[in-house]
Structure formats: C-alpha cells, structure tokens
N, C-alpha and C positions, 0 to 999 in steps of 0.2 A: 040562733044557731041550733041546728038539729043535734041530737045526741050522737048520731053517727059520726058527724064531723068532729065533735069533741073527743070521741074515742080515738079516732085516727090521729088527732093532734097529740093526744097523750102518748100514743104508741111511738109516734115519730120523735116526740121529746124524750121518751125513755131510751130509744135507740141511740140518739145523739149522746145522751149522758153516758151510756155504756161504752160507746166508741171512745169518748174522751177518757173514761176510766181505764179502758184497756191500753189506750195509748199512753196514759200516765204510768200504768203498771209496767209496760214494756220499757219505757225510758228509765224507770226507777229500778229495773231488775238488776241485782248485783252480778258482777262478773264472776265467772267460775274461778275457783282457786286452782293453782297448778304448782305442785311440788315436784322438782326434778330429782331423779336418781341416776347416778352414773353418767357424768357429763364433763367434758373437758379433757385436755391431754395433748400429746404431740400430733403434728400434722401427719396425715396419711395412715394413721392407726385406726382400723375399724372399731366402732363403738356400738354398744346397744344402749339407747337412751330410754328411760322409763319415766312417764309423767303420771302422777296419781291424782285422784279427786277431780277428774275431768267430767263435766256435765254435758251429756249429749243433747242435741236439739231434737233429734228424731228418735222415736221409739224403735229399738231393734238395730240401730246403726252399728256396724261392726268395723268400719275402717275410717281413718281420718287422714287428711292431707296436712303435712307440716311444712312450713317454709323456713329453712335456716337462713340466718342473716349474720355475716361476719363483718365487723367494722362498718355496719350500715349497708352493705352490699348483699343483695339477695343471692342465695346459692340455689342449687338444684333442689326442687321440692322432694320430700320424703313421705312415704305412706306407711302407716303402721296399723296394727290391730288394736281395736278398742274393746276391752273386756271388763265389764263391771266398773266402768269409770276409770280404768287404768289403761293408758296408751303406751305401747312399746314399739319402737321402730329402730332399724339399723341406720347408721350414719358414719361417713368418713370425712373428716375435715380436710380441706385442700390447702388452706392458707392460714397463716398466723394471725391472731387477733381476738377481739371480744365477740363471742357468738351468742345469739339469742334465737328463739323459735316462736313463731306465731301459729296458733291452731286455727286453721281457716274455716273448717266446716264441722267441727265436733262440738263446739260450744260457743258461747259468746266469746269474742276475741279476747285472748289472754296470752301474755308473754311469759315464757319460762325465764327465770332469772339468768343473767348473762354468766358465761364461764370463759376462761382463758384457753385459747389454743396456742400451744408453744412450738418452738422449733424442734425438729427431729434430729437426732444425732446421726453422724455418718461415719463410715469406714472407707479409707482409700487404700487401694493396692496397686502396685506397679509390677509388671512381669516382663521379663526378657528371656531370650533363649539362654541356656547355660553356657554355650560356646558359640563362637563365630570366627570366620576367617577374615584376615585383613582384606579390606576392599569390598567385602560382601555386605550389602544392605540388609538390615534386619528390622523387624517391626517391634516397637515397644508399646505395650498396652497399659492403659490406666482404667480402672473401674472404681466408681464411687457408689457405695451401697448405703441406703438409709437403714437405720436400725430396725430389725424385725420386731414386730410384724407390720411395720409401716410399708405402704405401697407407694409412697411419694418418690418420684424420680427426680433427683437433684438436678439443678440447672446451674449455669455459671461457667467458671473456668478452672482448669487445673494447670499448675506450673511444674515442669520437670527440671530438676537441678542435678549437677554432678556432685562428686564427693567433696569438692571445694566450695559448694554453694553457688556456683555459676549457673545461670539460667540457660538451659538447652532448648526448651520449647514451651510456649504458652498455647493452650488449646481450649476451645469451647466444648462443652459436653453435649453428647447426643443421647437421647433417651434410649435405653437398651431394651432388649426383649425380656430380661429378667424382672421379677417383681421388685419395685423400689430401687432400680439400678439404672445408672447412666455410664457412658464410656467415652473414651477418646484414645487415639493412637497416632504415632508418627513413625517415619522411617529414619534410621540412623545408620551411617556407614563408618566403621572404624578405619583409621588410617595407619594404625600401628598396633603391634602386639602388646598385651598387658591385661590387667584386670581392671574393669571399669565399674563404677558404682552409679546407681540412679535412684532418685527419690522424688515422689510426687506430692504436691500440696494442693488440696482442694480449698478454694477461697470461700466456699459457702454461698448461700443466697438468703433471701428473706425468710425462707421456711426451713432451711437445713444448716447445721453448724459446720464449721471448718474441720478438716482432718488432714493428717500427714501420714503417708504410707511408710512402712519399714523400707530400708534400703534393699535393692536387689542388685546382684552383680552379674557380669558377663565376662567370661574369659575369652580373650581374642588371641588366636595363634595363627601362624602362617597357613596351617592346613585346616583350621577350624576345629581340630580335635584337641582334647586336653592332653594327649600324649603324641609325640612324634618320634619316629625312628630314623636315625642317620646311619647309613651303611653304603659302601661302594656299590655302584650298580653292577659292576663286573668284578668277580673275585676269582682267585686261582686255588684249585684244590691243593690242600696241604699248606697253604700260606695263611698264617694267622691274620685276623682282621678285628678291629675294635668296633663293636656295636654300641651306639650311644642312644639312650632313650631320654628324651626331655619331657618333663611333666610340668604342666602349668596349673596353678601359679607356682613360682619357684619355692615358696615357703612350705609347700605341702610335705608332710611326713608320711612315710610308708615304704613300700618296696616294689621292685619291678622284676618280672620273670620274662626270659626270652625263649622263643620257640622257633622251630623250623618245621614247616608243613604241619603245624599244630602240635608237634611233640616237644616237650621241654628240653632245652639244652643248657639251662643254667639253674642254679638255686635262686632263692629270693635275694635280690641285691638291694641294699638300702638306697633310698633316694637322698642324695646330698646336694643341697642348693638347687633342687629341681632336676638333677641329672643322675642317671645310673649307667654304668658302662660294663661291658663284658667282652673279654678277649676270646674269640671263637676261631677254630680252625676248620674250614669246610672239608668234609670227607667224601663228598659226592660231586658229580658233574651234571650240569643241566640247570634248568630253572627251578628255583625253590621259593617258597613264601616265608620270609622272616616275619616274626611277630613279636610284639612287646605288649605286656599288659601290666597294669599297676593296681594296687590296693592301698588306700590310705588308712591311717590309724583310726580315722573317724568312720570308716566303712564305705568311703567313696571308691569308685573304680573306673577304669577306662582301658581301651586297647586300640592297637593299630597294627597294620600289616604293610609289608613292602615286598614287591616281587623283584628278585635279583637273579643274575646269571653266574654260574660257577663254571670256569673253563679248566681244561687239563692242559698239559704241555710243559715245556721247559719253564722253570721259574728263575727269575733273576735273583741272585743273592744280594742281600742288603750290603751296604758299604758304610763303615763307621769312620768318621773323621774325629780323631782324638788330638786335641791341641794343648800343648803346654804353654801357659802364659809367658810371654817374653822370649820364647824359644821357637815355637812353631809347631807344625804338624808332625805327629809321630807316625811313621810308616809301619805297616804290619810286618811282623817277622824280622824286625830290625833290633839292634842293640844300642842302648843309651847308657851313658855314664852319669851317675849322680853321686854327690857327696853324702857322707854320713850325716844323718839328722835333717836331710832335706825334706821339706813339706810344701806342697802346693796343690791347687785344685785345677784339674783339667776342665776344658769345655768340650762337649761332645755333641755331634749331630749325626743323623743317619738319613739315607735316601728315603727310607720308608716313613720317616717322621716319628719312629718309635724311640723310647728312651734307651739309654745305654747303662749297663751295670758293669762294675769292675770286680774281679776276684784276683787273689794273689797267692803265691807260694814262695817261700824263701824269706830273705832278710828285708821284708817290707810289710806294710799294712795299708789296707784301703778302707775308707769310710765314705760310701757314696762315690763321688768322683775325686775325692781327696787322697793323695798318695803320700805316705811317710816312709822314708828310708831309715832302717834301724841303724844303731851305732855298732860298728864292728866291721867285719869284712864278709864278703860273700856275694851272692847273686840273687836277684829277685825276678820271678817269672810273673808277668802281668797278663791277664786275659780280659778283653772287652767283649761284651755280648749284646746282641740286639735280637729281640724276638721276631723281627721282620713285620710284615703286614702291608696292606695296601698294594698288593702285587709283588712284594719282595719276600724271599725266603729268609729264615733266621740265619744268622752268621755269628762266628766268633773269630776275633783277631788277637794274635799273641804278640807280646813284646818282651824283650830281655833287658834287664837293668843290671849293669855292672857297678858295684859300689867302689868308689874311689875315696881317698882320704878327704874328709870334709874340711872346710875353712873355719878355723876357730874364730869366735867373735867375743868381744867383751864390752861391757858398758863402763866407760870411764869419764871422769870429770874434766879431763884435759881439753881446753878450748882449742879451736883451730889455730893454725899458725898465724902470727900477726905481730903487730907492734905494741909494746908496752913501755911504761916509764921505768927509768932506772930505779932500783930499790923495790920494785913491785914483787910480791910473792904470788905465784900462779899455782892454783890447786890442780894437781894432775890426777889424783885418785882419792875418792872419799873413803872413809873407814869401812863402809860396808862393801866396797868393791875390792878387787884384787885377784880375781880368777876368771878364766874364760868359760865359755859354754861347755867345754870339754873337761872342766874341773882342774885346769893347769894354773899354777901360780904365775903371776905377772911380776917381772923384774924391770926396773927402770935404770937407765944409765945415760950419761952425757957423752955424746959422740963429737960435739963441736963446741968450743967456747968454754972449756972447763975452768979457764981463768976468769971468765966473766959471770958465771952462774954456778950455783951449787944445789944439790938435792937436799931436802930436809924431810925427816921422818918424825913428826910429832907423836906424842904418846897416844893420841886418839886412834892411831892406825892409818891416818891419811898419808899421802905422799905429795910434797910441794916442791917447787923449784923457785929459788930466789934469784932475781936478776940484779947482780951487784954492780956491774959495770956496763957501759955502752958497748953495743955490738951484738952479734948473733950468738944464740944458744940453741943447740939442737939436742933434744931428748928423745930416747927411743924406749918403748915398752915391748918386751918379748915374753913369750911363753913357749915351753918345749913342745915339740911335736909328739903325737901318740902314734907309734908304728902301726901302719896298715889301717889307721882310723882317722887321724887328724893331722893336718899340716901345721907347721910352726905358726904361732901368732906373732905379728909385728905391727907396731904403731909408731909413727914418727911425727914429731912436732918441732917447728923452728920458730923461736920467739926472738924478736929484735928489740933490744933495750936502747932507748934514746933519752 
C-alpha cells in the first residue's frame, strides 16, 4: 500500500474519532441551571418573571421564547430579553394550577421549578334606582369585579335575593368592557308601594372566589317620587285647605316646607310617621303651583309640585253636626236643659271633614268634645267651631244650656226587690255609704210591713233590715233636695219574706 493511501486512511480514522468524541460531548453536556425569581400568585394578575443563570446557545442572542404550561396544558408562548445570562419576561396567568416554563431556544432545555397559580378574589355589587313608581319596570344591575390589578373576567352565575332570602333571579355573567369585570342584569316591576331590598351572590368559578354584595334598596311610591303632595285640584279663595305631604319611607325623620309658585307659605313642619300637614288659606285666584320639599336629618332631600286652580265666588259655609249620645242632634241657636253635674262627650262631624272644637262661657266646662255642667244654677253658652276647608268656609254654631236641678244618686248595698227567707237580715247600707253625690245624708224608713220587719243600726255604721215574719216589707231611702241645684233622692225596695 502506498504512503498516500495510508495517510488518507489515518485522516479518515481521525475524523471519525473526532465525530464520535463531539457526539459524546454533546450528549454528555450538562443542562443549564435555571433559578426563578418572582413567580406565582392569583389568576389574571400581570407578573414579571426573571430567570437567572441561563446559558445561551448562540453568541449575541438577545431574546428567548418561553412556553408556559399549567397543569400540563401549554399556554401562549412569551418572549423575554436575555441579558448576561438573565432572562426577564412579562406573563399573566389565566387559570388556576401548577405552572412551569420551558426555555425553547435560549439554552439546552431546562424547566423552571413549578409554582402555584391561585384563585383571584372578587367583589360583587348590585345597583337599583333610588325610586320607582308602582307598575313601572326598572333595571337591576349586578357587577362582579376581580380584585385589582387582576384582569381576569369572572364567569359563572349570580343569584339575586330579596330581604327574606327568596330567590328573585339567577343569571349568567357576561364579560364586561371594564378590566377584570363581568356583569348581568334583569328587569323588575313593582306591584305595590314600599321599600324593597336586593342582594346579589356570585357563586364563583374555578379561577375566582365567591362574593356577596351589600344590600341595595329601592323606594316604590305611586308617583315614583320620594315625596308626594295631596291637595284638592280646585280650591276656593279664602277657604282653608289642608295640604298633605307624604314622604317615603315612612320612618324617615326630618321636615317639610310648602310653597306656592316657589315662595314659602309654611315654616319647617316635622315629618311624623311619613306625613307632614299644613292648613293653608288661598288668597289669590287662578292657577298656582303648589310645592313640597323635604330634608332628612341624615341630609337626604326631595321635592314635588302640583298644579291647582283657585276659584272666586260665593263660598258654602260649613255645617256642624253635634250629637249628644242617647239624646240626638243639637240644632244651632237652640236651648237645652241639663242637670247639675251632667258630664258627657259629644260626637261631631262636618261637611268639610274638618275637626270641631268647643268653647264655653258660663256655668259649664269643655275639654275637647266633653261637656261638664257645674253645680249650682245659671246658664251655659256653648260654641262649636269648624275651620272649614275642601270648598267650605269656616263656621261657628252657638247653643244655650239652661241648668236644671240635677238628679241625686247614691251607691248603696240594698239588693233589688225580691224574696228572702224569714229571719234573714238584709244589708241596706254599708258603713262607708250614707250620702248622695250632692252630699246629702240618706235616711231609711219602713213604709209597708212594719209589723213584719224592722230596721237595725249596728255600731259599725251600717243599716240593715231584719225580716221577722212572712209577708212584704217595703223600705225607702230618701235625701233632701238642694234648692235650685238637686232634686230629692228616693230609693225604694220591697222584700217578701217566706
């Protein structure tokens, strides 16, 4: 063999050995080390991940592609800057789970140690209009917001309940235009006036936690306003009318002011059980705008107006119906006789619907609708007054009361007439008794059967009658009259002894 062939063979043999050696070195090359900094946390929160001690394949390489994997499922690749063996890249996790990264073209394949991606917290809010009218549909909105700075938009369902916990609506969420936000809404129509409460519960999903909203309220009134004004549509100049402002809810504390054409006509009137009233006498003719506005002790407010017409012309006088129980109607300008010490309470009505007040002069006293006749003689002048309103003018009606002697009364122990056994002692008067309501002493006597019964006066001060023989015994109690004040008192009982 020539030397030339041997030389070629040695070169070929040397090349093969080198190739095997390079191949062996490539297989045996150690993987690059990868230490992670700033990794893990809630879903949707942007992160900056830093990997140190990364060995680049190519000289001068400045970027690397990173493949995130969560629970074994590849996510969207990320690209970061490689500077001096340190790789930094932004990443936002989208689902919960264990996450790893593979460095695809920066170094020999190396996995960054796994980290946990956790659920993001949420906040749920529900919003309704402040007020609504009965029968008017309104929109109730629910928003579920992931905790900032997460951009995750929650999915799943929200449940809306009333104040009693009853479910009103279950709705699926729609991803909203806001960052990390989803929403749902439904239409609700109130069927009656009142204050209604709503609360929303988000049930959560695999990536977001549950949350419950604060309660929101809506006040439903016939007009849809928190204050309403009640007044006659047509009024008469010079005739008082009662203006009524009703504020919702009824428990609100504050005051109401009334206006005409924007000018005040009342002071601040306290709200009592949701209502404030004001008696107003129109002093102009034509159309005017009545107004009512309120302010609460907590700083809330509201107002309303009502257009009414005020007319001139003759005004019908109010009419008072004053009724004495058990007797009947008292006609105005008439005279009535009542005994001394008489006390009773009238019932009173008016055509206007206004209340009646009583005043007096002379020998009587009034308290509200209660009349009391003094003891003695004389005359009482009584006046009933109505302020009118609702188209009726004020009126006063007079009555004259002549005092007559009153009927004396007394509380006594004597039982009603009846039958008793022979020898029975019947109590006629207890020790503490013995005078009438006019202060007159009571005397007892037997008017029939004095041979069959007799009166007894024990030392206790009582008065008894003893039925000694069979037959009837009649006893009579009397007290002297008081001239010009009280009639004589007389009480009779008949007891039959058998």
